[in-house]
PDB file with one MODEL, atoms N, CA, C and O in Angstrom:
MODEL        1
ATOM      1  N   UNK A   1      67.839 148.909  40.994  1.00  0.00           N
ATOM      2  CA  UNK A   1      67.234 147.968  40.797  1.00  0.00           C
ATOM      3  C   UNK A   1      67.417 147.306  39.413  1.00  0.00           C
ATOM      4  O   UNK A   1      67.286 146.105  39.180  1.00  0.00           O
ATOM      5  N   UNK A   2      67.746 148.293  38.518  1.00  0.00           N
ATOM      6  CA  UNK A   2      68.246 147.843  37.200  1.00  0.00           C
ATOM      7  C   UNK A   2      69.621 146.790  37.004  1.00  0.00           C
ATOM      8  O   UNK A   2      69.693 145.728  36.386  1.00  0.00           O
ATOM      9  N   UNK A   3      70.537 147.439  37.690  1.00  0.00           N
ATOM     10  CA  UNK A   3      71.900 146.451  38.134  1.00  0.00           C
ATOM     11  C   UNK A   3      71.250 145.049  38.807  1.00  0.00           C
ATOM     12  O   UNK A   3      71.815 143.990  38.532  1.00  0.00           O
ATOM     13  N   UNK A   4      70.050 145.031  39.700  1.00  0.00           N
ATOM     14  CA  UNK A   4      69.917 143.536  40.189  1.00  0.00           C
ATOM     15  C   UNK A   4      69.697 142.218  38.670  1.00  0.00           C
ATOM     16  O   UNK A   4      70.148 141.124  38.329  1.00  0.00           O
ATOM     17  N   UNK A   5      68.671 143.299  38.168  1.00  0.00           N
ATOM     18  CA  UNK A   5      67.594 142.905  37.190  1.00  0.00           C
ATOM     19  C   UNK A   5      68.677 142.181  36.252  1.00  0.00           C
ATOM     20  O   UNK A   5      68.580 140.991  35.953  1.00  0.00           O
ATOM     21  N   UNK A   6      69.762 143.047  35.799  1.00  0.00           N
ATOM     22  CA  UNK A   6      70.673 142.564  34.799  1.00  0.00           C
ATOM     23  C   UNK A   6      71.813 141.655  35.145  1.00  0.00           C
ATOM     24  O   UNK A   6      72.466 140.965  34.362  1.00  0.00           O
ATOM     25  N   UNK A   7      71.970 141.782  36.639  1.00  0.00           N
ATOM     26  CA  UNK A   7      73.147 140.597  37.092  1.00  0.00           C
ATOM     27  C   UNK A   7      72.191 139.264  37.140  1.00  0.00           C
ATOM     28  O   UNK A   7      72.738 138.186  36.905  1.00  0.00           O
ATOM     29  N   UNK A   8      70.645 139.292  37.462  1.00  0.00           N
ATOM     30  CA  UNK A   8      69.906 138.005  37.573  1.00  0.00           C
ATOM     31  C   UNK A   8      69.790 137.426  36.072  1.00  0.00           C
ATOM     32  O   UNK A   8      69.827 136.212  35.873  1.00  0.00           O
ATOM     33  N   UNK A   9      69.660 138.284  35.114  1.00  0.00           N
ATOM     34  CA  UNK A   9      69.374 137.740  33.723  1.00  0.00           C
ATOM     35  C   UNK A   9      70.797 137.300  33.027  1.00  0.00           C
ATOM     36  O   UNK A   9      70.926 136.561  32.051  1.00  0.00           O
ATOM     37  N   UNK A  10      71.730 137.884  33.710  1.00  0.00           N
ATOM     38  CA  UNK A  10      73.201 137.388  33.397  1.00  0.00           C
ATOM     39  C   UNK A  10      73.406 135.700  34.009  1.00  0.00           C
ATOM     40  O   UNK A  10      73.524 134.587  33.496  1.00  0.00           O
ATOM     41  N   UNK A  11      73.377 136.125  35.048  1.00  0.00           N
ATOM     42  CA  UNK A  11      73.209 134.611  35.850  1.00  0.00           C
ATOM     43  C   UNK A  11      72.155 133.308  35.103  1.00  0.00           C
ATOM     44  O   UNK A  11      72.413 132.104  35.077  1.00  0.00           O
ATOM     45  N   UNK A  12      71.026 133.950  34.584  1.00  0.00           N
ATOM     46  CA  UNK A  12      69.963 133.181  34.363  1.00  0.00           C
ATOM     47  C   UNK A  12      70.748 132.338  32.973  1.00  0.00           C
ATOM     48  O   UNK A  12      70.853 131.116  32.872  1.00  0.00           O
ATOM     49  N   UNK A  13      71.093 133.055  32.281  1.00  0.00           N
ATOM     50  CA  UNK A  13      71.715 132.736  30.953  1.00  0.00           C
ATOM     51  C   UNK A  13      72.609 132.129  30.985  1.00  0.00           C
ATOM     52  O   UNK A  13      72.608 131.150  30.238  1.00  0.00           O
ATOM     53  N   UNK A  14      73.884 132.381  31.885  1.00  0.00           N
ATOM     54  CA  UNK A  14      75.142 131.765  31.930  1.00  0.00           C
ATOM     55  C   UNK A  14      74.575 130.352  32.626  1.00  0.00           C
ATOM     56  O   UNK A  14      75.269 129.457  32.143  1.00  0.00           O
ATOM     57  N   UNK A  15      73.702 129.833  33.465  1.00  0.00           N
ATOM     58  CA  UNK A  15      72.935 128.624  33.878  1.00  0.00           C
ATOM     59  C   UNK A  15      72.585 127.802  32.887  1.00  0.00           C
ATOM     60  O   UNK A  15      72.821 126.605  32.720  1.00  0.00           O
ATOM     61  N   UNK A  16      71.713 128.950  31.942  1.00  0.00           N
ATOM     62  CA  UNK A  16      71.286 127.989  30.915  1.00  0.00           C
ATOM     63  C   UNK A  16      71.888 127.394  30.149  1.00  0.00           C
ATOM     64  O   UNK A  16      71.746 126.192  29.924  1.00  0.00           O
ATOM     65  N   UNK A  17      73.116 128.571  29.309  1.00  0.00           N
ATOM     66  CA  UNK A  17      74.113 128.256  28.812  1.00  0.00           C
ATOM     67  C   UNK A  17      74.965 126.798  29.505  1.00  0.00           C
ATOM     68  O   UNK A  17      75.373 125.940  28.721  1.00  0.00           O
ATOM     69  N   UNK A  18      75.099 126.694  30.482  1.00  0.00           N
ATOM     70  CA  UNK A  18      75.976 125.741  31.172  1.00  0.00           C
ATOM     71  C   UNK A  18      75.632 124.408  30.939  1.00  0.00           C
ATOM     72  O   UNK A  18      76.333 123.413  30.752  1.00  0.00           O
ATOM     73  N   UNK A  19      73.919 124.641  31.005  1.00  0.00           N
ATOM     74  CA  UNK A  19      73.057 123.285  31.472  1.00  0.00           C
ATOM     75  C   UNK A  19      72.881 122.877  29.895  1.00  0.00           C
ATOM     76  O   UNK A  19      72.619 121.684  29.747  1.00  0.00           O
ATOM     77  N   UNK A  20      72.961 123.538  28.857  1.00  0.00           N
ATOM     78  CA  UNK A  20      72.734 122.842  27.790  1.00  0.00           C
ATOM     79  C   UNK A  20      73.618 122.696  26.808  1.00  0.00           C
ATOM     80  O   UNK A  20      73.464 121.800  25.978  1.00  0.00           O
ATOM     81  N   UNK A  21      74.876 123.718  26.745  1.00  0.00           N
ATOM     82  CA  UNK A  21      76.014 122.802  25.846  1.00  0.00           C
ATOM     83  C   UNK A  21      77.372 122.774  26.575  1.00  0.00           C
ATOM     84  O   UNK A  21      78.333 122.093  26.217  1.00  0.00           O
ATOM     85  N   UNK A  22      77.328 123.749  27.838  1.00  0.00           N
ATOM     86  CA  UNK A  22      78.668 123.305  28.525  1.00  0.00           C
ATOM     87  C   UNK A  22      79.918 124.366  27.950  1.00  0.00           C
ATOM     88  O   UNK A  22      81.043 124.135  28.395  1.00  0.00           O
ATOM     89  N   UNK A  23      79.761 125.533  26.968  1.00  0.00           N
ATOM     90  CA  UNK A  23      80.692 126.336  26.477  1.00  0.00           C
ATOM     91  C   UNK A  23      81.717 126.715  27.262  1.00  0.00           C
ATOM     92  O   UNK A  23      82.890 126.629  26.898  1.00  0.00           O
ATOM     93  N   UNK A  24      81.386 127.111  28.265  1.00  0.00           N
ATOM     94  CA  UNK A  24      82.581 127.749  29.206  1.00  0.00           C
ATOM     95  C   UNK A  24      82.937 126.671  30.457  1.00  0.00           C
ATOM     96  O   UNK A  24      82.185 126.406  31.394  1.00  0.00           O
ATOM     97  N   UNK A  25      84.147 126.178  30.244  1.00  0.00           N
ATOM     98  CA  UNK A  25      84.166 125.474  31.682  1.00  0.00           C
ATOM     99  C   UNK A  25      84.338 125.977  32.655  1.00  0.00           C
ATOM    100  O   UNK A  25      84.900 127.071  32.599  1.00  0.00           O
ATOM    101  N   UNK A  26      83.930 125.413  34.064  1.00  0.00           N
ATOM    102  CA  UNK A  26      84.230 126.057  35.310  1.00  0.00           C
ATOM    103  C   UNK A  26      85.481 125.771  35.704  1.00  0.00           C
ATOM    104  O   UNK A  26      86.053 124.723  35.402  1.00  0.00           O
ATOM    105  N   UNK A  27      86.077 126.865  36.540  1.00  0.00           N
ATOM    106  CA  UNK A  27      86.785 127.065  36.968  1.00  0.00           C
ATOM    107  C   UNK A  27      87.125 126.290  38.506  1.00  0.00           C
ATOM    108  O   UNK A  27      86.784 126.928  39.502  1.00  0.00           O
ATOM    109  N   UNK A  28      87.658 125.200  38.673  1.00  0.00           N
ATOM    110  CA  UNK A  28      87.523 124.519  40.085  1.00  0.00           C
ATOM    111  C   UNK A  28      87.887 125.607  41.198  1.00  0.00           C
ATOM    112  O   UNK A  28      87.226 125.739  42.229  1.00  0.00           O
ATOM    113  N   UNK A  29      89.084 126.420  40.855  1.00  0.00           N
ATOM    114  CA  UNK A  29      89.822 127.369  41.613  1.00  0.00           C
ATOM    115  C   UNK A  29      88.879 128.361  42.353  1.00  0.00           C
ATOM    116  O   UNK A  29      88.973 128.559  43.565  1.00  0.00           O
ATOM    117  N   UNK A  30      87.746 129.120  41.363  1.00  0.00           N
ATOM    118  CA  UNK A  30      86.873 129.981  41.676  1.00  0.00           C
ATOM    119  C   UNK A  30      85.958 129.826  42.351  1.00  0.00           C
ATOM    120  O   UNK A  30      85.434 130.742  42.985  1.00  0.00           O
ATOM    121  N   UNK A  31      85.498 128.409  42.359  1.00  0.00           N
ATOM    122  CA  UNK A  31      84.095 127.842  43.021  1.00  0.00           C
ATOM    123  C   UNK A  31      84.408 127.513  44.811  1.00  0.00           C
ATOM    124  O   UNK A  31      85.369 126.946  45.329  1.00  0.00           O
ATOM    125  N   UNK A  32      83.683 127.874  45.183  1.00  0.00           N
ATOM    126  CA  UNK A  32      83.241 127.586  47.083  1.00  0.00           C
ATOM    127  C   UNK A  32      82.934 126.095  47.367  1.00  0.00           C
ATOM    128  O   UNK A  32      81.950 125.532  46.888  1.00  0.00           O
ATOM    129  N   UNK A  33      83.636 125.624  47.999  1.00  0.00           N
ATOM    130  CA  UNK A  33      82.988 124.061  48.386  1.00  0.00           C
ATOM    131  C   UNK A  33      81.632 124.551  49.006  1.00  0.00           C
ATOM    132  O   UNK A  33      81.506 125.670  49.502  1.00  0.00           O
ATOM    133  N   UNK A  34      80.453 123.455  48.924  1.00  0.00           N
ATOM    134  CA  UNK A  34      79.315 123.446  49.411  1.00  0.00           C
ATOM    135  C   UNK A  34      79.668 122.639  50.879  1.00  0.00           C
ATOM    136  O   UNK A  34      80.492 121.726  50.825  1.00  0.00           O
ATOM    137  N   UNK A  35      79.236 122.874  51.776  1.00  0.00           N
ATOM    138  CA  UNK A  35      79.819 122.641  52.982  1.00  0.00           C
ATOM    139  C   UNK A  35      78.998 123.260  54.095  1.00  0.00           C
ATOM    140  O   UNK A  35      79.600 124.081  54.788  1.00  0.00           O
ATOM    141  N   UNK A  36      77.611 122.993  54.418  1.00  0.00           N
ATOM    142  CA  UNK A  36      76.629 122.995  55.076  1.00  0.00           C
ATOM    143  C   UNK A  36      76.679 122.721  56.276  1.00  0.00           C
ATOM    144  O   UNK A  36      77.407 121.729  56.309  1.00  0.00           O
ATOM    145  N   UNK A  37      76.286 123.027  57.596  1.00  0.00           N
ATOM    146  CA  UNK A  37      76.284 122.404  58.913  1.00  0.00           C
ATOM    147  C   UNK A  37      75.254 122.629  59.682  1.00  0.00           C
ATOM    148  O   UNK A  37      75.078 123.337  60.674  1.00  0.00           O
ATOM    149  N   UNK A  38      74.351 121.646  58.841  1.00  0.00           N
ATOM    150  CA  UNK A  38      73.114 121.887  59.553  1.00  0.00           C
ATOM    151  C   UNK A  38      72.931 121.663  61.049  1.00  0.00           C
ATOM    152  O   UNK A  38      73.696 120.997  61.746  1.00  0.00           O
ATOM    153  N   UNK A  39      71.761 122.335  61.494  1.00  0.00           N
ATOM    154  CA  UNK A  39      71.606 121.803  63.435  1.00  0.00           C
ATOM    155  C   UNK A  39      70.926 120.941  63.396  1.00  0.00           C
ATOM    156  O   UNK A  39      70.015 120.788  62.582  1.00  0.00           O
ATOM    157  N   UNK A  40      71.298 120.057  64.453  1.00  0.00           N
ATOM    158  CA  UNK A  40      70.782 118.560  64.726  1.00  0.00           C
ATOM    159  C   UNK A  40      69.288 119.378  65.421  1.00  0.00           C
ATOM    160  O   UNK A  40      69.421 120.206  66.322  1.00  0.00           O
ATOM    161  N   UNK A  41      68.005 119.037  64.902  1.00  0.00           N
ATOM    162  CA  UNK A  41      67.010 119.366  65.488  1.00  0.00           C
ATOM    163  C   UNK A  41      66.473 118.096  66.178  1.00  0.00           C
ATOM    164  O   UNK A  41      66.481 117.033  65.558  1.00  0.00           O
ATOM    165  N   UNK A  42      66.027 118.168  67.383  1.00  0.00           N
ATOM    166  CA  UNK A  42      65.373 117.032  68.009  1.00  0.00           C
ATOM    167  C   UNK A  42      63.729 116.923  67.185  1.00  0.00           C
ATOM    168  O   UNK A  42      62.937 117.707  66.661  1.00  0.00           O
ATOM    169  N   UNK A  43      63.818 115.529  67.440  1.00  0.00           N
ATOM    170  CA  UNK A  43      62.190 115.285  66.484  1.00  0.00           C
ATOM    171  C   UNK A  43      60.892 115.724  67.780  1.00  0.00           C
ATOM    172  O   UNK A  43      61.021 115.820  69.000  1.00  0.00           O
ATOM    173  N   UNK A  44      59.941 115.877  67.093  1.00  0.00           N
ATOM    174  CA  UNK A  44      59.165 116.780  67.891  1.00  0.00           C
ATOM    175  C   UNK A  44      58.257 115.243  68.529  1.00  0.00           C
ATOM    176  O   UNK A  44      58.113 114.172  67.941  1.00  0.00           O
ATOM    177  N   UNK A  45      57.860 115.565  69.634  1.00  0.00           N
ATOM    178  CA  UNK A  45      56.767 114.592  70.255  1.00  0.00           C
ATOM    179  C   UNK A  45      55.469 114.928  70.136  1.00  0.00           C
ATOM    180  O   UNK A  45      55.304 115.925  70.838  1.00  0.00           O
ATOM    181  N   UNK A  46      54.605 114.659  69.688  1.00  0.00           N
ATOM    182  CA  UNK A  46      53.518 115.006  69.592  1.00  0.00           C
ATOM    183  C   UNK A  46      52.684 114.056  69.808  1.00  0.00           C
ATOM    184  O   UNK A  46      51.474 114.270  69.743  1.00  0.00           O
TER     185      UNK A  46
ENDMDL
END
């Protein structure tokens, strides 16, 4: 439980730091592409 909270705080601080001053550049080789395949839902006939 403590490790999860520490990880959440570190991720929160890194995202806040990136949003404020972008001190650490993001390495594109370490990023995963965002490719979601959303299912095709039929419209509801109400």
